[in-house]
C-alpha positions as CSV (number, residue, x, y, z in Angstrom):
1,X,-87.1,18.3,66.2
2,X,-83.8,17.1,66.6
3,X,-83.7,13.4,66.4
4,X,-80.1,13.0,67.0
5,X,-78.8,12.5,70.5
6,X,-76.5,15.4,71.4
7,X,-74.3,13.1,73.4
8,X,-73.7,11.0,70.4
9,X,-73.0,13.7,67.9
10,X,-69.5,14.9,67.6
11,X,-68.8,18.5,68.0
12,X,-68.1,20.6,64.9
13,X,-64.5,21.3,65.9
14,X,-63.6,18.0,67.7
15,X,-61.0,15.8,66.1
16,X,-62.1,12.3,65.1
17,X,-60.5,9.6,67.2
18,X,-57.0,8.5,65.9
19,X,-56.0,5.0,65.2
20,X,-53.4,3.6,67.5
21,X,-49.9,3.7,65.8
22,X,-48.7,0.4,64.4
23,X,-45.5,-0.9,65.8
24,X,-42.6,-1.3,63.2
25,X,-41.2,-4.7,63.0
26,X,-37.7,-4.8,64.3
27,X,-35.0,-6.1,62.1
28,X,-33.2,-9.1,63.3
29,X,-29.8,-8.3,64.7
30,X,-26.7,-9.7,62.9
31,X,-25.0,-12.5,64.6
32,X,-21.5,-11.3,63.5
33,X,-19.9,-8.3,65.1
34,X,-19.4,-5.2,63.0
35,X,-16.0,-4.5,61.5
36,X,-14.0,-1.9,63.1
37,X,-11.1,0.1,61.6
38,X,-7.5,-1.0,62.4
39,X,-6.0,0.4,65.4
40,X,-2.6,2.2,65.5
41,X,-1.0,-0.9,67.0
42,X,-2.2,-3.3,64.3
43,X,-0.9,-0.9,61.6
44,X,2.7,-1.2,63.1
45,X,2.4,-4.9,63.2
46,X,1.5,-5.1,59.5
47,X,4.3,-2.9,58.5
48,X,6.8,-5.0,60.5
49,X,5.5,-8.2,59.0
50,X,5.9,-6.7,55.5
51,X,9.4,-5.6,56.2
52,X,10.3,-9.1,57.5
53,X,8.7,-10.7,54.4
54,X,10.7,-8.3,52.1
55,X,13.9,-9.1,53.9
56,X,13.3,-12.8,53.6
57,X,12.7,-12.4,49.9
58,X,15.9,-10.5,49.5
59,X,18.0,-13.0,51.4
60,X,16.4,-15.9,49.4
61,X,17.2,-14.0,46.1
62,X,20.8,-13.5,47.1
63,X,21.2,-17.1,48.1
64,X,19.7,-18.2,44.7
65,X,21.9,-15.7,42.8
66,X,25.0,-16.8,44.6
67,X,24.2,-20.4,44.0
68,X,23.6,-19.7,40.4
69,X,27.0,-17.9,40.0
70,X,28.7,-20.7,41.9
71,X,27.1,-23.4,39.7
72,X,28.0,-21.4,36.6
73,X,31.7,-21.1,37.7
74,X,31.8,-24.8,38.5
75,X,30.5,-25.6,35.1
76,X,33.2,-23.6,33.4
77,X,35.9,-25.0,35.7
78,X,34.8,-28.6,35.0
79,X,35.0,-28.1,31.3
80,X,38.5,-26.5,31.4
81,X,39.7,-29.2,33.8
82,X,38.5,-31.9,31.3
83,X,40.3,-30.1,28.4
84,X,43.6,-29.6,30.2
85,X,44.9,-33.2,30.0
86,X,43.9,-33.4,26.3
87,X,45.8,-30.2,25.5
88,X,48.9,-31.5,27.3
89,X,48.7,-34.9,25.6
90,X,48.3,-33.4,22.2
91,X,51.2,-31.1,22.7
92,X,53.5,-33.9,24.0
93,X,53.6,-35.2,20.4
94,X,55.9,-32.2,19.6
95,X,58.5,-33.3,22.1
96,X,58.4,-36.9,20.8
97,X,58.8,-35.6,17.2
98,X,61.8,-33.5,18.1
99,X,63.4,-36.3,20.1
100,X,62.9,-38.7,17.2
101,X,64.6,-36.3,14.8
102,X,67.6,-36.2,17.1
103,X,67.9,-40.0,17.5
104,X,71.1,-41.3,15.8
105,X,69.6,-44.6,14.7
106,X,66.5,-43.1,13.0
107,X,65.2,-45.2,10.1
108,X,62.4,-44.8,7.6
109,X,60.5,-47.7,9.1
110,X,60.8,-46.5,12.7
111,X,59.9,-42.9,11.8
112,X,56.9,-43.9,9.8
113,X,55.7,-46.1,12.7
114,X,56.2,-43.1,15.1
115,X,54.1,-40.9,12.8
116,X,51.3,-43.4,12.8
117,X,51.4,-43.7,16.6
118,X,51.3,-39.9,17.0
119,X,48.5,-39.3,14.6
120,X,46.4,-41.9,16.4
121,X,47.2,-40.1,19.7
122,X,45.8,-36.8,18.1
123,X,42.8,-38.7,16.9
124,X,42.0,-40.0,20.4
125,X,42.3,-36.5,21.9
126,X,39.9,-35.3,19.2
127,X,37.3,-38.0,20.1
128,X,37.6,-37.3,23.8
129,X,37.2,-33.6,23.3
130,X,34.2,-34.2,21.0
131,X,32.4,-35.9,23.9
132,X,32.7,-32.9,26.2
133,X,29.7,-30.6,26.8
134,X,31.2,-27.0,27.0
135,X,29.1,-24.2,28.5
136,X,27.1,-22.4,25.8
137,X,29.4,-19.3,25.6
138,X,32.4,-21.6,25.0
139,X,30.9,-23.6,22.1
140,X,32.7,-21.5,19.5
141,X,36.1,-21.8,21.3
142,X,35.5,-25.5,21.7
143,X,35.1,-26.0,18.0
144,X,38.5,-24.4,17.5
145,X,40.1,-26.8,20.0
146,X,38.7,-29.7,17.9
147,X,40.1,-28.0,14.8
148,X,43.6,-27.9,16.5
149,X,43.6,-31.7,17.0
150,X,42.3,-32.2,13.5
151,X,45.1,-30.1,12.0
152,X,47.7,-32.0,13.9
153,X,46.4,-35.3,12.8
154,X,46.3,-34.1,9.2
155,X,49.9,-32.9,9.4
156,X,51.3,-36.1,10.7
157,X,49.3,-38.1,8.2
158,X,50.5,-36.0,5.3
159,X,54.1,-36.3,6.5
160,X,53.9,-40.1,6.5
161,X,52.3,-40.2,3.1
162,X,54.9,-37.8,1.6
163,X,57.7,-40.0,2.9
164,X,56.1,-43.1,1.5
165,X,55.6,-41.6,-1.9
166,X,59.2,-40.1,-1.9
167,X,60.7,-43.4,-1.0
168,X,58.8,-45.3,-3.7
169,X,59.8,-42.6,-6.3
170,X,63.4,-42.1,-5.1
171,X,62.8,-38.4,-5.0
172,X,65.7,-36.0,-4.2
173,X,66.1,-34.4,-0.8
174,X,65.4,-30.8,-2.0
175,X,62.0,-31.8,-3.5
176,X,61.0,-33.9,-0.6
177,X,62.1,-31.3,1.9
178,X,59.8,-28.7,0.4
179,X,56.8,-31.1,0.5
180,X,57.6,-32.1,4.1
181,X,57.9,-28.4,5.2
182,X,54.5,-27.7,3.7
183,X,53.0,-30.7,5.6
184,X,54.6,-29.6,8.8
185,X,53.2,-26.0,8.5
186,X,49.9,-27.4,9.7
187,X,51.6,-28.2,13.0
188,X,52.6,-24.5,13.4
189,X,49.1,-23.4,12.3
190,X,47.5,-25.6,14.9
191,X,49.5,-23.8,17.6
192,X,48.1,-20.4,16.3
193,X,44.5,-21.8,16.3
194,X,44.8,-23.0,19.8
195,X,46.5,-19.8,21.2
196,X,44.3,-17.3,19.4
197,X,40.9,-19.0,18.8
198,X,40.7,-21.3,21.8
199,X,42.8,-20.1,24.7
200,X,42.4,-16.3,24.1
201,X,38.7,-16.6,23.2
202,X,37.9,-18.8,26.2
203,X,39.9,-16.5,28.6
204,X,38.0,-13.5,27.4
205,X,34.7,-15.3,27.9
206,X,35.6,-16.2,31.4
207,X,36.7,-12.7,32.2
208,X,33.5,-11.3,30.9
209,X,31.6,-13.4,33.4
210,X,34.0,-12.6,36.3
211,X,35.3,-16.1,36.5
212,X,38.9,-15.3,37.2
213,X,40.0,-18.5,39.0
214,X,39.8,-20.8,36.0
215,X,43.0,-20.8,33.9
216,X,42.7,-21.9,30.2
217,X,45.6,-24.3,29.3
218,X,48.0,-23.8,26.4
219,X,48.9,-26.4,23.9
220,X,52.0,-25.8,21.7
221,X,53.3,-28.7,19.6
222,X,56.1,-26.8,17.8
223,X,58.5,-25.4,20.4
224,X,61.4,-24.9,17.9
225,X,60.4,-23.6,14.5
226,X,63.8,-24.8,13.0
227,X,62.7,-28.4,13.5
228,X,60.0,-28.1,10.8
229,X,62.0,-25.9,8.4
230,X,62.8,-27.1,4.9
231,X,66.5,-27.3,5.6
232,X,66.1,-29.5,8.7
233,X,63.6,-31.7,7.1
234,X,65.9,-32.2,4.1
235,X,68.5,-33.5,6.5
236,X,66.0,-35.8,8.1
237,X,65.1,-37.2,4.7
238,X,68.8,-37.6,3.9
239,X,69.3,-39.6,7.1
240,X,66.2,-41.7,6.5
241,X,67.3,-42.8,3.0
242,X,71.1,-43.1,3.8
243,X,71.9,-45.7,6.4
244,X,74.8,-44.6,8.6
245,X,76.5,-47.9,8.4
246,X,77.0,-47.7,4.6
247,X,80.2,-46.9,2.7
248,X,81.9,-43.6,3.5
249,X,83.4,-41.7,6.4
250,X,82.2,-39.7,9.4
251,X,83.8,-36.5,10.7
252,X,83.7,-32.8,11.4
253,X,86.0,-30.0,10.4
254,X,86.3,-26.7,12.4
255,X,86.3,-23.9,9.9
256,X,86.6,-20.7,11.9
257,X,85.9,-18.9,15.2
258,X,84.8,-15.3,15.2
259,X,84.2,-12.6,17.8
260,X,81.3,-10.3,17.0
261,X,80.7,-7.0,18.8
262,X,78.2,-4.3,17.7
263,X,78.0,-5.9,14.2
264,X,81.7,-6.0,13.7
265,X,83.2,-9.5,13.1
266,X,86.8,-10.3,14.0
267,X,88.2,-13.7,13.0
268,X,90.4,-15.3,15.7
269,X,93.8,-16.6,14.8
270,X,95.6,-19.6,16.2
271,X,99.0,-17.8,15.9
272,X,98.3,-14.1,16.6
273,X,96.7,-12.6,19.7
274,X,93.3,-11.0,19.2
275,X,91.7,-8.5,21.6
276,X,88.3,-9.7,22.6
277,X,85.8,-7.7,24.7
278,X,83.5,-9.4,27.2
279,X,80.8,-8.0,29.4
280,X,78.6,-6.5,26.7
281,X,76.6,-7.9,23.8
282,X,79.6,-9.7,22.3
283,X,79.1,-13.1,20.6
284,X,81.6,-15.8,19.7
285,X,80.6,-17.7,16.6
286,X,82.0,-21.2,15.9
287,X,81.6,-22.4,12.3
288,X,82.2,-26.1,11.4
289,X,81.4,-28.5,8.6
290,X,80.2,-32.0,8.4
291,X,83.1,-33.4,6.4
292,X,81.7,-36.9,6.3
293,X,79.5,-38.8,4.0
294,X,76.5,-39.1,6.3
295,X,74.2,-36.8,8.2
296,X,75.1,-36.5,11.9
297,X,73.0,-35.8,14.9
298,X,73.5,-34.3,18.4
299,X,77.0,-32.9,17.8
300,X,78.3,-31.1,20.9
301,X,80.4,-28.0,20.5
302,X,82.4,-26.7,23.4
303,X,83.9,-23.2,24.0
304,X,86.3,-22.7,27.0
305,X,88.2,-19.6,28.1
306,X,91.4,-20.1,30.0
307,X,93.6,-17.6,31.9
308,X,97.2,-18.8,32.8
309,X,96.1,-22.3,31.8
310,X,93.1,-22.4,34.1
311,X,89.5,-22.5,32.7
312,X,87.4,-19.5,33.8
313,X,84.4,-20.0,31.6
314,X,83.0,-23.0,29.7
315,X,79.9,-23.5,27.5
316,X,78.6,-26.4,25.5
317,X,75.9,-26.3,22.9
318,X,74.6,-29.2,20.8
319,X,73.7,-29.2,17.1
320,X,70.6,-31.4,16.7
321,X,71.5,-32.6,13.2
322,X,73.7,-31.6,10.3
323,X,73.6,-33.0,6.7
324,X,76.6,-34.4,5.0
325,X,78.7,-31.6,3.6
326,X,76.6,-28.9,5.3
327,X,78.0,-26.1,7.6
328,X,76.6,-25.1,11.0
329,X,77.2,-21.9,13.0
330,X,77.0,-22.2,16.8
331,X,76.7,-18.8,18.7
332,X,77.9,-18.4,22.3
333,X,76.4,-15.4,24.1
334,X,76.4,-14.1,27.7
335,X,80.0,-15.2,28.2
336,X,81.1,-14.3,31.7
337,X,84.7,-14.1,33.0
338,X,86.0,-13.1,36.4
339,X,87.2,-9.5,37.0
340,X,90.8,-10.8,37.4
341,X,90.8,-12.1,33.7
342,X,90.5,-8.6,32.3
343,X,93.6,-7.1,30.8
344,X,95.2,-10.5,30.9
345,X,96.6,-12.8,28.3
346,X,94.2,-15.7,27.8
347,X,93.0,-18.2,25.2
348,X,89.8,-19.5,23.7
349,X,89.6,-23.2,23.1
350,X,87.0,-24.7,20.8
351,X,86.3,-28.4,20.2
352,X,83.8,-30.2,18.0
353,X,83.0,-33.5,19.7
354,X,83.7,-36.8,18.0
355,X,80.8,-38.2,16.1
356,X,80.3,-42.0,15.9
357,X,82.8,-43.8,13.7
358,X,84.9,-40.7,13.3
359,X,88.5,-41.6,12.9
360,X,90.3,-38.3,11.9
361,X,90.2,-35.9,14.9
362,X,93.0,-33.5,14.1
363,X,90.8,-30.8,12.4
364,X,87.9,-30.5,14.9
365,X,89.6,-28.4,17.6
366,X,91.7,-25.2,17.9
367,X,93.1,-22.8,20.5
368,X,93.2,-19.0,20.0
369,X,95.3,-16.6,22.0
370,X,93.3,-13.5,23.1
371,X,93.7,-10.4,25.2
372,X,90.5,-9.8,27.3
373,X,89.1,-6.3,27.6
374,X,85.9,-5.1,29.3
375,X,83.3,-4.1,26.7
376,X,81.9,-0.6,26.9
377,X,78.3,-0.3,28.0
């Protein structure tokens, strides 16, 4: 007997009852919105902003670069401007030196005092230059400027010492002149140092940096090399040790006047007419001698050309100094006469001016008859 209730027994092929599906827990939604890709409009804005930023950077860079160049140029200009008055002051000693040598009343005491003043002037320029702060690339050139002032100080100091020793030892003019010329060579050397190692070097440095509006000054102390020659310094020493108010005479003697053309010399005559060609490279040389017992200074020599008694050309040159018994040659060039003077009888008149205390004047002038021709070119 079947004890199970048919209603309660499941069928052989019936599915057992399923469990109700469990609901999945929902994730909490984010409070921030999701990112979205840039739109086409925003891309253009970003590119524009980048270009603007790049442009600003370029402008700022140019401004900084221009400012840097301007500042650099101002630094070089300030340094050169500070050096300029020192260069001029140092070189001015040369003009004072030449003027003193041409002073008639020059004495040993006054000249030694001048040398002391001039070397102190060079020392002051050196100290002032030493305080300057040149731009880095000009440091080497600046050192040469200092060397220039030092050379000039040393030269003037040595000249003073040589004169003192010579005076104490009563040395002869020839020996002293050689020593003085050696001392004075430092002045000429200083001009070379300044020109080649300061001015040229500084100019090249400025050019390499495209600084073309800054001009480096020159500084030349010896404008006439003859002034520091042994012969001229011998005369100076003779003047210093021989007072002009001592025993003896003063005077000049005209020795000859010569016309020189293309290397050919023709001596003019006071009695015979000489043909002289003008208009080319002709030169008239006047030779005279200091026939006195003392050195003379600033001796004017005049050459005049007359036609029919009227002057048509006149030149005057001055001999800075001439030793007692010495000869000097004065050359007159670029002599110009009017066209009407050619093929005419004329005369050349030469005169050596009177020196102080000169009494005999009959042998310091002459007149030479000439016939003027046009020189071939």
